[in-house]
VOGU-3710 file (C-alpha; in Angstrom, 3 decimals, decimal comma):
1> maaspstara> -102,134/111,079/-211,840  -102,019/114,374/-213,001  -97,975/115,917/-213,126  -97,551/118,874/-210,778  -97,203/122,037/-212,517  -93,161/121,768/-212,810  -93,431/118,673/-213,823  -95,461/119,664/-216,782  -93,588/122,647/-217,325  -90,408/120,441/-217,488
11> indrlalrll> -91,962/118,258/-219,958  -93,168/120,781/-222,354  -89,735/122,297/-221,958  -88,168/119,551/-223,531  -90,605/119,094/-226,134  -90,045/122,474/-227,613  -86,487/122,312/-227,122  -86,515/118,955/-229,041  -88,437/120,572/-231,805  -85,558/123,494/-232,065
21> qhegpltagq> -83,401/121,420/-232,160  -84,568/118,905/-235,203  -86,504/121,674/-236,864  -84,347/124,474/-236,384  -85,872/127,965/-235,744  -89,406/128,400/-235,159  -91,875/131,295/-234,389  -94,382/130,507/-231,387  -97,201/129,747/-233,552  -95,240/127,026/-235,182
31> lkeltglsrp> -94,467/125,755/-231,863  -98,180/126,061/-230,525  -98,970/124,130/-233,855  -96,285/121,499/-233,656  -96,807/120,579/-229,624  -100,456/121,465/-229,479  -99,932/123,254/-226,605  -102,120/126,473/-226,164  -100,577/129,838/-227,274  -100,082/130,751/-222,788
41> tvadlverlt> -98,302/127,892/-222,214  -96,346/128,660/-225,262  -95,798/131,802/-224,741  -94,433/131,376/-221,109  -92,462/128,463/-222,280  -90,801/130,975/-224,339  -89,849/133,281/-221,785  -88,887/130,638/-219,518  -86,404/129,353/-222,028  -85,128/132,495/-223,397
51> aaglievage> -84,463/133,815/-219,268  -82,302/130,827/-218,785  -80,396/131,640/-222,045  -80,720/128,132/-223,914  -82,750/130,014/-226,518  -82,920/133,511/-228,364  -84,497/135,446/-231,324  -82,881/134,099/-234,430  -85,184/136,199/-236,942  -88,130/137,142/-238,464
61> araqrrgpna> -90,293/134,923/-240,265  -91,786/136,313/-243,430  -95,748/137,630/-242,756  -98,387/135,886/-244,765  -100,810/139,377/-243,805  -100,657/142,586/-242,929  -98,505/143,647/-239,682  -95,029/142,624/-238,002  -93,003/139,583/-239,063  -93,128/136,892/-236,196
71> klygivagra> -90,156/135,996/-234,089  -88,201/133,490/-234,912  -86,698/131,158/-231,841  -83,732/129,166/-231,866  -81,339/127,240/-229,838  -78,318/129,775/-228,417  -75,652/128,537/-230,904  -72,457/130,500/-228,468  -73,947/128,341/-225,386  -71,345/125,469/-225,600
81> hlaaldvrte> -68,475/124,699/-228,307  -68,000/121,414/-230,096  -65,147/119,098/-232,046  -65,033/116,399/-234,390  -62,615/114,329/-235,392  -62,168/112,163/-238,645  -59,524/109,828/-237,666  -57,695/107,885/-240,605  -54,649/105,972/-240,938  -52,944/108,461/-242,698
91> gvalvvsdlv> -54,215/111,227/-240,931  -56,623/113,906/-238,868  -59,671/116,132/-240,326  -61,088/118,352/-237,655  -64,051/120,641/-237,610  -64,911/122,730/-234,604  -68,428/123,896/-234,026  -70,950/125,886/-232,390  -74,064/124,108/-230,509  -76,061/124,094/-233,418
101> ggvlaeaslp> -73,303/122,711/-235,954  -72,660/126,045/-237,346  -69,098/125,591/-238,205  -66,474/127,815/-236,798  -63,195/126,435/-238,400  -61,576/123,704/-239,862  -58,410/121,719/-240,086  -56,475/118,432/-241,144  -53,283/116,951/-240,462  -51,257/114,296/-242,622
111> iaddtgtgpa> -49,636/112,021/-240,192  -46,662/109,747/-241,931  -46,803/105,796/-241,475  -43,218/106,132/-240,023  -44,406/108,591/-237,110  -44,113/106,892/-233,448  -47,363/106,775/-231,629  -46,146/109,495/-229,091  -45,485/112,144/-232,045  -48,897/111,160/-233,788
121> veqavalver> -50,564/111,753/-230,915  -49,023/114,946/-229,300  -50,129/116,581/-233,354  -53,327/115,622/-233,346  -54,467/116,812/-229,625  -52,463/120,300/-230,660  -54,097/120,405/-233,922  -57,220/120,248/-231,853  -56,567/123,033/-229,483  -55,093/125,209/-231,886
131> takeagadrl> -58,549/124,999/-234,244  -60,444/125,324/-230,952  -58,199/128,393/-230,475  -58,729/129,806/-233,401  -62,707/128,976/-233,581  -62,728/131,296/-230,533  -63,869/128,243/-228,071  -62,132/128,594/-224,943  -63,781/125,179/-223,739  -64,778/121,949/-225,862
141> htvgigapgl> -67,803/120,845/-224,436  -68,275/117,640/-226,606  -65,745/115,813/-228,618  -66,556/113,009/-231,204  -64,113/110,958/-232,760  -65,181/108,676/-235,636  -62,001/106,233/-236,519  -61,902/102,351/-238,060  -61,679/99,798/-236,146  -64,276/97,878/-233,733
151> idpatgelrd> -65,661/100,063/-230,547  -66,245/97,863/-227,340  -70,478/98,191/-226,744  -69,431/98,131/-222,858  -67,191/100,387/-222,229  -67,247/102,810/-225,649  -64,062/102,532/-226,179  -61,388/101,638/-229,447  -60,582/98,364/-229,379  -56,824/97,167/-230,027
161> stglpewhrr> -56,875/96,063/-234,215  -54,224/94,480/-235,949  -53,303/96,833/-238,576  -54,458/99,858/-237,150  -52,215/102,571/-235,922  -51,474/102,398/-232,056  -51,662/106,570/-231,794  -55,348/105,630/-232,925  -56,545/104,258/-229,515  -53,836/106,531/-227,709
171> lvaalqerlp> -55,380/110,205/-228,909  -58,555/109,048/-227,062  -57,101/108,923/-223,540  -55,097/111,725/-224,521  -58,053/114,141/-225,538  -59,750/113,294/-222,634  -55,989/113,738/-220,248  -55,816/117,193/-221,670  -59,400/118,319/-222,139  -61,105/116,975/-218,739
181> earvsvenet> -64,073/118,773/-218,980  -65,102/117,913/-222,271  -66,897/114,828/-223,398  -65,283/112,881/-225,341  -66,261/109,748/-227,405  -65,873/107,527/-229,683  -67,259/105,618/-232,863  -66,712/103,588/-235,531  -66,460/105,767/-238,648  -68,740/103,520/-241,297
191> nlaalaeqrd> -71,381/104,020/-238,647  -71,093/107,778/-238,444  -71,353/108,265/-242,274  -74,585/106,063/-242,128  -75,994/108,298/-239,631  -75,226/111,192/-241,660  -76,699/109,467/-244,865  -79,662/108,823/-242,674  -79,706/112,624/-241,569  -78,960/114,569/-244,184
201> gaasdrdtfv> -78,140/112,331/-246,961  -78,531/109,779/-249,418  -81,182/107,668/-246,671  -82,782/110,758/-245,469  -86,107/108,821/-246,150  -85,410/105,132/-244,888  -85,853/103,874/-241,655  -83,352/100,623/-242,561  -80,757/100,320/-244,766  -77,548/99,171/-245,007
211> llwlghgtga> -74,672/101,469/-245,559  -71,613/99,752/-247,327  -68,175/101,851/-247,169  -65,986/101,216/-249,956  -62,715/103,121/-249,469  -59,037/102,564/-248,102  -60,802/99,497/-246,431  -64,321/98,061/-246,096  -67,123/98,198/-243,728  -70,980/98,236/-243,519
221> avildgtlrr> -73,319/100,174/-241,308  -76,816/98,667/-240,315  -79,603/100,693/-239,666  -83,423/98,844/-238,791  -86,005/100,678/-237,842  -84,541/103,888/-237,736  -81,747/102,554/-234,779  -77,921/101,779/-235,518  -77,181/98,453/-234,714  -73,878/97,641/-233,172
231> gasggtgeig> -73,627/93,783/-232,235  -72,753/91,876/-229,454  -69,401/92,897/-229,850  -69,293/95,892/-231,477  -68,450/93,797/-234,965  -71,614/94,311/-236,774  -70,723/95,397/-240,403  -67,042/93,870/-240,543  -67,472/92,787/-243,872  -64,022/92,956/-245,174
241> flpvpgtrgl> -63,693/89,776/-243,401  -66,575/88,016/-245,243  -65,541/85,401/-247,060  -66,180/85,553/-250,861  -65,595/83,653/-254,202  -62,964/85,320/-256,204  -60,338/85,779/-253,824  -56,877/83,730/-252,792  -57,614/81,770/-249,509  -59,437/82,927/-246,727
251> psatdctggf> -59,287/86,256/-244,141  -58,529/85,119/-240,434  -59,156/86,568/-236,983  -56,411/88,843/-237,737  -56,261/89,380/-241,258  -59,117/90,473/-243,618  -56,916/89,187/-246,925  -59,113/86,764/-248,607  -62,493/88,732/-247,532  -64,414/90,999/-249,475
261> hslagaaava> -61,737/93,301/-248,065  -59,654/92,030/-251,081  -61,999/92,483/-253,691  -63,324/95,909/-253,252  -60,794/97,911/-250,849  -58,687/101,018/-252,481  -55,819/99,002/-252,874  -57,702/96,106/-255,022  -59,660/98,412/-257,308  -56,404/100,600/-257,512
271> rlaaehgiap> -54,791/97,364/-259,436  -58,082/96,661/-261,260  -57,707/99,835/-262,649  -54,405/99,405/-263,584  -55,110/95,978/-265,157  -57,707/98,011/-267,339  -55,080/100,581/-268,260  -57,275/103,046/-266,889  -54,870/106,221/-265,213  -56,683/108,074/-261,985
281> dpgagpeaag> -58,254/111,953/-262,866  -56,041/114,013/-261,651  -56,649/115,813/-258,537  -59,236/113,589/-257,900  -58,344/112,285/-254,278  -56,649/108,880/-253,624  -55,889/107,029/-256,921  -58,277/104,171/-256,337  -61,142/107,231/-256,465  -59,679/109,154/-259,589
291> avraavsapg> -59,538/105,404/-261,383  -63,032/105,330/-260,460  -64,337/108,828/-261,527  -62,071/108,831/-264,698  -64,098/105,082/-265,955  -67,904/106,861/-264,704  -66,383/109,989/-266,640  -66,061/108,063/-269,947  -68,452/104,867/-269,647  -68,369/104,431/-273,736
301> npaharfldt> -64,951/103,732/-273,738  -64,824/100,041/-273,788  -62,020/99,489/-270,926  -63,724/101,954/-268,771  -67,311/99,231/-269,313  -64,741/96,724/-268,652  -63,484/98,280/-265,371  -66,950/99,248/-263,715  -68,458/95,651/-264,958  -65,705/93,638/-262,965
311> ladrvavgva> -66,140/96,267/-260,257  -70,088/96,144/-260,056  -69,802/92,041/-259,846  -67,322/92,457/-257,000  -69,091/94,709/-255,235  -73,031/92,830/-255,599  -71,300/89,678/-253,846  -71,246/91,588/-250,968  -73,929/93,645/-251,440  -75,995/90,329/-251,909
321> svvalldpgc> -74,636/88,998/-248,728  -76,196/91,473/-246,843  -79,229/91,942/-248,408  -79,839/87,791/-248,158  -79,040/88,441/-244,239  -81,217/91,696/-243,588  -83,523/92,573/-246,395  -83,010/96,373/-245,692  -84,645/97,078/-249,054  -81,869/99,680/-249,179
331> vvlggelgqa> -78,204/100,147/-249,705  -75,981/102,797/-249,730  -72,458/102,886/-251,642  -70,763/105,160/-249,665  -66,796/106,023/-248,680  -64,795/107,623/-251,789  -65,281/105,245/-253,658  -69,355/104,815/-253,638  -69,012/108,664/-254,139  -67,081/108,402/-257,261
341> ggtelaarvq> -69,118/105,496/-258,858  -72,422/107,611/-258,347  -75,526/106,339/-260,052  -73,421/104,640/-262,817  -71,711/102,087/-260,358  -74,837/102,014/-258,255  -77,043/101,381/-261,102  -74,297/98,260/-262,701  -74,633/97,051/-258,840  -78,379/97,057/-258,717
351> drlttmsplp> -78,919/95,246/-262,238  -76,561/92,442/-260,785  -78,642/91,787/-258,057  -81,608/91,236/-259,897  -80,493/87,833/-260,942  -78,849/87,527/-257,628  -80,996/87,924/-254,945  -85,111/87,377/-254,710  -85,126/90,485/-252,636  -85,842/93,932/-253,574
361> vevrpstlgg> -82,953/96,277/-252,849  -82,759/99,915/-254,047  -78,676/100,812/-254,214  -77,953/104,221/-254,139  -74,739/106,103/-254,081  -73,452/108,251/-251,253  -74,255/111,974/-251,631  -71,751/112,685/-248,494  -69,037/110,821/-249,608  -65,990/110,662/-247,840
371> gavlrgallt> -67,135/113,584/-245,642  -69,879/111,535/-243,999  -67,675/110,506/-241,219  -67,017/113,889/-239,966  -70,522/114,873/-240,411  -71,885/112,351/-238,438  -68,909/112,737/-235,475  -70,470/116,346/-235,333  -73,966/115,838/-235,652  -73,470/112,846/-232,866
381> ardhaqdelf> -71,557/115,489/-230,916  -74,271/118,054/-231,100  -77,064/115,571/-230,344  -75,427/114,381/-227,001  -74,299/118,091/-226,066  -78,056/119,729/-226,245  -79,378/116,408/-224,600  -77,139/117,340/-221,920  -77,314/120,940/-221,556  -81,310/120,673/-221,918
391> gvpgh> -81,812/117,728/-219,631  -83,441/116,110/-223,361  -83,804/112,075/-222,901  -81,856/110,131/-225,699  -82,556/109,732/-229,053
//
């Protein structure tokens, strides 16, 4: 049965809006080419979406021939405001943006270990409110949060995890209470980093890959056939608990000491660097990342080379386990340590895999590093807001 005229218009509008979401501003001619719709149909939908306040003229395209330049149409950026948070054990980083992801304000706040739960939550919420005001956002439509720990797939809530501050879990509820009109969602930090690397970073040409997060903690995010896989309990990628050789003892249900985390977490890497007499690169961020960056900057130094070789041995143990189970074809080394190690560390890990696994895999360094979590939170907040406002089915 043929669609009614109103249904056909809605389908065409959604198609055009989705293209503008992914491609950015387009001319009416480009919309015609990409949608396959007729020129009059495209003209009608452009007029209809403009009148509805969903799109606007965003500039002009360079003309390929004589005559007036074609108008570029884009999504109305100011229709809604978004916030993205990267919640770490030591503090919070924040970005406030418009509907197309243009950054309007940024802020960060350290939160000391001895800060009580209530004060920590209040400081973080106040930071969001203050930064939104500075950005000119009277109301936040969507707030995306990236945090360490497990996300319950049934409720979308951050589960209670041993070793993580209690204020992490309280923060989500507090933001929802103080921002009742906003849609607040939380996602595991490594998953968000993978989504960012897939969209804008090292895995932009891959539908299947694994991001191995190497930072304060260790984790992995799995993207298969373009889809993020979370697992039955939301625990896919908890590689810090993976039992591995080279550690003392085994991890437990409440403590990843003895697992892969004990080999490749920031504290373990900092100790390894100290054993090799490597001082962190001043001003290069956290101690472990600074040490890795210092070693990479002078690989000809025998002590630096030995440190990088040992670190690559450790990382390769985790990567080989992932490759044996998933055969992803590509592993991105993310987080502060993955970015600091760059191509030097990635190449060393890949060399080791050629003798450890029969499966081909390309090891790449992150191009977004520690900023990938905040970028992923902003991208998902933008997608959720646009889909809701424009009635576009979820990706």
